[in-house]
Structures are given as structure tokens and as C-alpha cells.
N, C-alpha and C positions, 0 to 999 in steps of 0.2 A: 324330843326332836332337837337336832343341832346341826351345825354345818357339816359334820362328818357324815351325816345320814344323806349321802349323795349317790344316786344310782349310776353316776358316771365314774365313781371311785373304782380304782383297780389296786389290789394289794401289791406290795413289794417284798422281796426276800428280806427277812429280819424284822418286818413290821408285826406288831402285836395286833391280833384280830379277835373278834367275837364270832363264833360259829353257833348258829341257832338251829337246833333240830326240831322242826315243826311236825315231824311225823311221829312214828311210834315212840311213846314216852316223853317226847319233847325235851326241852331243856336247853341251856346255853353253856358254852365252855370258852375259856380264854386260852389262846395259844399264840405261837410264833410261826410265821410263814418260813419254811425252810427250802421249798422248791416250788417253781411255777411251771405249769404246762399250759397249752392253749386254752383248755376249758376247765382245768382243775388245779388245785394247789395242795401241796403237802404241808400239813400243820402239825407242829409238835405241841400238844396240849399240856397244861400244867398238871393235869391228872388224867386218869383213864376215862374214856367216854362211856357213859352208862346208857345202854339201850342201842338198838340198831336203827337203821333208816333205809327203807327199800330204795333201790336205785343208786346207792352210793357204793363205791368200791370197798372191799374188805380192809380191815386194819392192816397196816404194814408193820405194826409193832404195838407194844403196850400203850404208848402215848402218841404215836404218829398215826395220822389218818389223812387219806385223800379227801378233798372237799370240792364240790362243784362251785364254780364262780356263779354268783347270782345274789338274789335278795336275802339269802340266808347267811351271808357272810358280810361282816361290816368291820370297820376299824374300831379299835379301842378308843373310847371317848377321851379327848384331851381338853380339859377346861381352858378357856381363854379369858384374858383380862376383860372385865366388864360383862361377862356372861352371867345370865340369871340362873340361879340354882335353888334347889329345895333340900333342906337337911332331912336325912333319913336316919341318922345316928347323931348323938351328941358329939360335938367337937371337943378338943382338949380343954377349952376354956368355958364351956357351957354345960348346963344340965337343964333338961326340959325344953330344949329348943327344937325338938324334932317336929317337922312340918312347917317350920318357918322358912320364908323366902329370903334369899340373900344374893349379893353380887360378888363375883370374884374380884378381889382387890390386889394391888401390887404391894410387895414388901418395900421397905425403905430403899433398897438398892435397885428397885424396878422389876425384880423377878416376880413371877406369879406362883412359883413353887420352890420351896426351900426344904431340903431334907424330907421330901415326900409330903409336905404339908402345904395347904393353901390357906390364904388369909381371906376370910369371908366377912363381908359387911352386911350384917343382918338387918332386915327391915324392922322399923319400930312397929309396935311398942316393945319395950324390954320387959316381957312378962315371963322371964326365965331366970335361972340363977347363972351368974357369971363371975369369974375371977380375973377377967381381962381388965387391963387398965382403962381401955375404952370399951364400955359395956356393949357396944353394938358390934364388936368384932369377936371372931372365934378362929382358932387354928384347927384345921380339919384335914384329914387324909381323904383321898378320893372316894373311899368306901363310905364316907359319912354324908355324901350328898349326891344328887342326881340333877340332870337338866330340869329347870323349872318348867312345868306345863305351860304352854302358850295359851293366853287368853286374849282374844281379839277385843280391842277397845275402839269405840266409835271415834272417828276423826283422826286416827293414827295411820301411818304408812307401814307396810310390811314387805318382807323379802320372800319371794317364792323359791322353791327348790331349783327352778331353772334360771334364777338370778334376776327376775323381773321385780320392779317396784310397783306395788299396787296400793291404792288408797286415794284419798282418805276413805276409810271404811264406814259403811252405814248398815244398819240392821233394817232390812226391808220386810221381814216376815218372821213368823214363829215356826217355820218349817225346820227340817233337819239341817238344811244349809241356809242359815239366816243372814249371812254376811256377804256383802258385795262392795266393790268400789263405787264411790259416788259417780253417777252417770253410767252405771252398768246396765246390762240388758236382762231385766227380770222376765221378759216375755219368752225368751228362749233359754231356760235354765240349763238344759242339757249342754249347751255350748258356751254359756256365759261363765264369768268368774264368780263362783259361789263357794263359800266355805262354812264349815261347822265352827262352833265357838272355840275349839282348840286348834283351828287352822288346817285341819284335814279336809279333803274334798274328794268326791267321786268324779268331778268334772274338770278340775284344774290341778296343776302341780301344787302340792301342799305348801302352806306357809311355814317357814322354818324359823323366822325371827322377826323382831321389829326392825324396821329399816333405820340404820344408824344415821343420825342427823348430818354427819360430815362425810358420808359415803356418796360419791357421785354416781349418777345413773349411767350405765353403759348403754350406748345407742347402737343397736345392731343394724346391719344393712338389711333393707326390706327384702324378703324372699317370697312373699305371697304372690300368687299368680293374679288374684283379684283383690280389690280393695273394697272397703265398706262403701255402699252406695252404687256399686256396679249392678247393672241389670243383666241377669243371666237366664239361660234355659238349661234344663237338666237332661242329660243323656241324649242331647241333640234333638229333643222333642220341642218343636217351635210352638206347640199349641198353648203353652203356658209360660209365663215369665215370673221371675222373682227378683227381689232386691237383696244383696248381701248386707247382713246386719252385723256380723262378727266375722273377722278373718284372722286366723292364727295358726301358724305351723302347718299350712297346707290343708286346714280344716275350716269349713265355713258354715255359718248359720244363714239360712235363706228364708225370707218371708215371702211366701207365694201368694199370688192373687187367688188361687184355688189349688187344691192338691194336684200335683202332676201325676201322670200315669204311673210313675215309678213309686208312688206313695209319698205321703207328707212327712218325710223324715226331716229331722232338724239338722243333723250333721252331714255335710257333703265333702267330698275330696276333690282335688284339682281335676282329675281325669273325668269326673262325672259332670262337670259344668263347662259351659262355653258362654262367652259374652253374647248377649242377644244382639242381632244385627240392628243397626240404627234404622229407624223408619225413614223410608225415602220420601222426600217432599212430594205431595200429590195434588195440591189444589191451590187456586188463586181466586181472589175476589176482584170483580170488575164492576165498574159503573155501567148501568144500562141506560142508553138513550135511543129513543125511536126503535126499540127492540133489538138494538145492536150492542154487543159488549165493547166497552172502551177501556181495555187494560192499560195500566201505566206502562211507561217505557221499560221500567225494571220492576215488575210486580213482585210483592213478597210472596214466597211459596210456602204454604202451610204444610205441616207434617201430615195432617189428616183432613178429610173432607169435613169432619165435625168441627174442627178448629176453624176452618175457613167459613163454615156456616155461622158460627157464633160471631165471627168478625163482621160478616155481612149484616147480621141482625143489629150489631152495635152501630155500624155506620148508618143503617137505615133509620135507627132511632135518633141518631144525632143530626141527620140531614133529612128533615121532613120533606116529603114530596119527591125524593130521589130514590131510584131503585138500584139494588146491587145484586149481582148474581155470583154463583159459585161455579167454577169450571174445574173439573177433575181431570188429571192426567190419566190417559188410558194407555196401558202398555209401557214399554220402555222408550224413553226419548231417543230420537235419532242422534247419533254422535258422529260428526264429520271429523275424520282424522286430519290433523294439521299437516299440510304438505311439507315435504322435505326437499331441499334444493342442493344440487351438487356444488354450487358456487355461492359465495357470499354476495356477489353483485346481483345474482338472481333473487336472493331473499330480499335485498333492499329494493329491487325493482318491483317485486310482488307487493311490498308494503307501500309503494308509491313514492319512495325516496329516489327520484330519478337522478338528481345531481350526485348523491352519494353512490348510486349504482354505477354511474359512468366513471367516477373516480376509482372505484374498486375494480372495475373491468380493466381500465387502462393500467392499473398497478400490476396486473398479471399478464396483460397482452400489450404488445408493442404496436399500438394503433393511435391514430390522431383523435383529437377531441370530437370532430365531426363524425368520424367512423364509430366512435364509442357511443355517441348520442343516438345515432341511427340504429346501432345494434340493440341498445336497451329498449328503444321505442318499439322496434320490430318484435322483440321478445315479449314485451308487455301485451302487444296486440294479439299475439298468437297464444299466450299462456294464461292470461287473466281474463275471466269472463266479464263482459260489460255489465 
């Protein structure tokens, strides 16, 4: 795995690519892109292609072939400075180093490839033959090495194929996917970040490299409809509620109180979930004296009768000899619409601000102070209930 292995990659004319035939007879060939169509590219291969592949267009020549865009087409790997590699053939300076891990190093002028050769810094110990001045280095063409297999190590951070930084990693089990970030969600493995030892995963984008220490983390704008902790219902069914435990890319893991009618699936999408409506306050607690409730001037309204009952029991236990009752709201509370007034002076008069109302009236009407005072008082008497 390497950074070139990116599903968002699109080839360009003149670029060298690898075409992999996973069908009849299989195999890989390297070639150059010579033409691009919306869904296919024309590749000129280094040699003739051996074997056919159902679903692909016929050869246009001995070495040219149309190839569908997709996972079977990838760019030729170009090693980068600092990249970890593994020797598959001995380099110019070494004998017996096949299988050793190494790091792509820079030549003295800063280049990473000179005359088709790379400078590799081989990991110790030096248990091979070498003629290099520095025994840990070898000169090697690209056919001598391959990307080093990734091995997740506890406590380190890694980069996923979609650019996320994950970690520090911890091994939580001996299952097929034993690795997760510290603080991950083991309870919902199908939706959580879980990886194999080599960084591949059936649930999350593959890990492609260890996170460079000096690389900043890109913070993307949030796009999720829901966030972790939101209480939701599924498919509009209000009979059961669940809590969002993982939210990523429009997919959610929900921990349900019990399986909803649609089944206890782990992964849900935006359109399948809605926020559960907030519970309307329904009950108050009152002191009872002589059989009559004495509510506070502004009583606390509890979300449920059960919560109010527990509060009443607590108060009765703390205030021996006194009784407390629970009163539950029945039906929808009556809501009186706030009156609207045509003129500002009428609003002031309705609020009891007589002086301000008189001043506002006189500002729009050419009347005396006495006439304005009489008009405001008459309006209050006729329009405001005693």
C-alpha cells in the first residue's frame, strides 16, 4: 500500500499505469495512457497482453488496448523520500539483503532518484555482504524493492486512505480486526474503526501509512446530519428510541433501547433517521396543606410524571410531616396569542405605560395634552379587561 493507491485517482495522458487483469488468466501489465474517454482509457502496453477479459473491448492493435476505469487500473508506483520499502532483489552494493526493510534516502544533491537508482538506508543489523562505504546503504533500481508491508504498532498514529488521522492505536482483541483507536467503539464493530494487522479493513478506509510527525491534520467542515449523543427514531417509528454512538459520512451506529420494527441493524443512513421529539414537560410538585395544593408561583415543570414523583418523595423525606403531591398536565396547554396593535401608543397603553402612551399619541396626532390623556384612558377602559 502507498499513497498512489487512491480510489480518487484519475489517469492522465502520458502517465504510466498498471493494468491488472483479475479475470481469465489474470496478470498485470505496465503501459502508457495514450487516450482518455469518459469511462475507458487507451493504453499502450510494453508488451502484448496475454489472455482475454470478458467485458472489455477488443484489442485495437498488438500493444494497444482499451481499459475500463476502476479498481483494476492504478498508477505506477513512484517511491518518495522517507518511504519504507522492502528489498526483493539485491541492490548494486549488497548481496543477501533480500527481505530486509529500508528507507528511501536522498542523494547528496537532494534527489531521490539518480540514473534510475534509489539510495536505500537498510535497517540494522548488517547481516548481508556489502561493498558500500556506509554498510547500511545500497543503490537499487525500482525493480529491486517494493513498498514495505504496513504493520500497525500500539500507540502510534496512522493515515487512512480518506486522509484521516487515527490513533493512538490499541489492540483490543484477537479477532480478524484487532486494532482500533484509543477510545473507539468495540460494541459496534460493523460501524467502528477497526483494522487488521496490515492496516486493511472491511469496515473503514484502509490505513496507508504511519502519520508523519510534522504533517498537520486537515479539519473538514462537519457534514453529518446527526452527531454522537443525538436521540433518534428509525423510519419515523416513535415506538422506540436510540442514541447515535458513531457518526461518519452520512452513516450512523445507533444503540437502541430495544430492536425497532425495522430490525436491529447497526448501520443507518441520513434518510432513515429523524431526531426524536423532545419530551414535553408534563408534571409539577406541590405542597399539600389542608387537602389543597399550594404550587409555587413559578413551579418547576418535570419532563415526566415519574421524575416529578421521585422529587415529591425526596421532598417528603427531607421535610418530615409535610405532604407533597404530583399534578400532571392533561392535554395541550391553552396558548393565548399575544395581541397586536395598530399603533405604538396603543401597545404602551395596554402595558400600563400611560404617560409614554400619551406622548406617543401626541407625536402622531395634533392634540392637546388633556385630549391625549383622555383618549388614552378611554382606550384603556374599553380594550383592557379589568
